[in-house]
N, C-alpha and C positions, 0 to 999 in steps of 0.2 A: 503494499499499500503507502502511496506517497504522502506525504506532505507539506505543510506549509510550515519555517522554518519560521520565527516570531520572533525578534530583539526590540527592546525598549532599550532607547537611552535618551541622553537632552541633549541639546543643539546647544554648540560654543560659537555664535557667529553663523559664519558659513559651515564649518566643520562639526563633523557629527563627534561625539563624547561617548567614549563605551569605557565608563575605569569598572571599581571593584563592584559601584552598583547597578552598572547594566544589566540584564539578564534576559536570558534565550527559552522561548517557551517551542513545543509542537504542537500544532494541532494536523486532524491526519486531513486529508483531503477524497471523502466520500461523495457516495451519492448522496445526501441529504446535507443541509446547512450543520454547521458546527451552532453551539448554543451561545457564543460570544461572551464565552466565561473570561477569557483576557482581557485584564483589565489594565491601563498605565495609569499608574499612580505615583503619587511624590512630585518629581522634579520630571519627568518622564513626558516630553514635548516629541520625541518622534521615535517612531518606529522604520524599522528594515525587514523586509519580508524578501523569503527566496523561495520558490517554489519548485518543487518535486515534479510536478507537472502543471497542466494548463488547467485554470482554476478562477472564479469570482471572488472578490476580498471586498467585502464592505467593512468602515469604522463607522462608528459614528457612539451613539448611547444607548441604539435597543438596534444593531446590527443583522438584519437579515438581505444579504446576497440574491436570496431567491424570490421574494417579496414582487409583486407587478409594479411599486412604487418607487421602486430602490435610486431609478432614477441617476444622476451623476454621480451619486456614493459608489458606485458601483464599480472596480474598477480591475480589467482583464489581467492576469498575472501567467505570462506562457513561463513552460519548462524553461528552468533555466535561470529566470528573471533574478536581478536582485536590485528592487527598487524601496527608496526610504519615503517616506511620506508626513506630515505633523499630526501629530494626535493630541487630543485634548484631557487633562484630568477626567479623571473617571471612563472613557470612551474605551469600548471595546472592540475587539479583532475578530471576523466570521468569514468563515471560508465556502467554498458547495466548489465540487467538481463542476465542469462545463458540459457533461453527457447528463 
């Protein structure tokens, strides 16, 4: 099974900072959406995602990448992509497969 690797950190101007307080979590990319249990906390304001398979990701207060009205908040991640996004306090990350 493929995963979405999620690393929370904090921004330092235009650079990413991953010190001792950075954390990496793994979300399985399955047939249904994950429940959005990965939450930004403390001073975390950026999240770097690495996709081990094509998937849809949402970031928000109650993310659901399968919702009909998800709109611009849904981001496509291609196999092998490594992308960094801004994330607000208490915002969550959720993922679903593209199939």
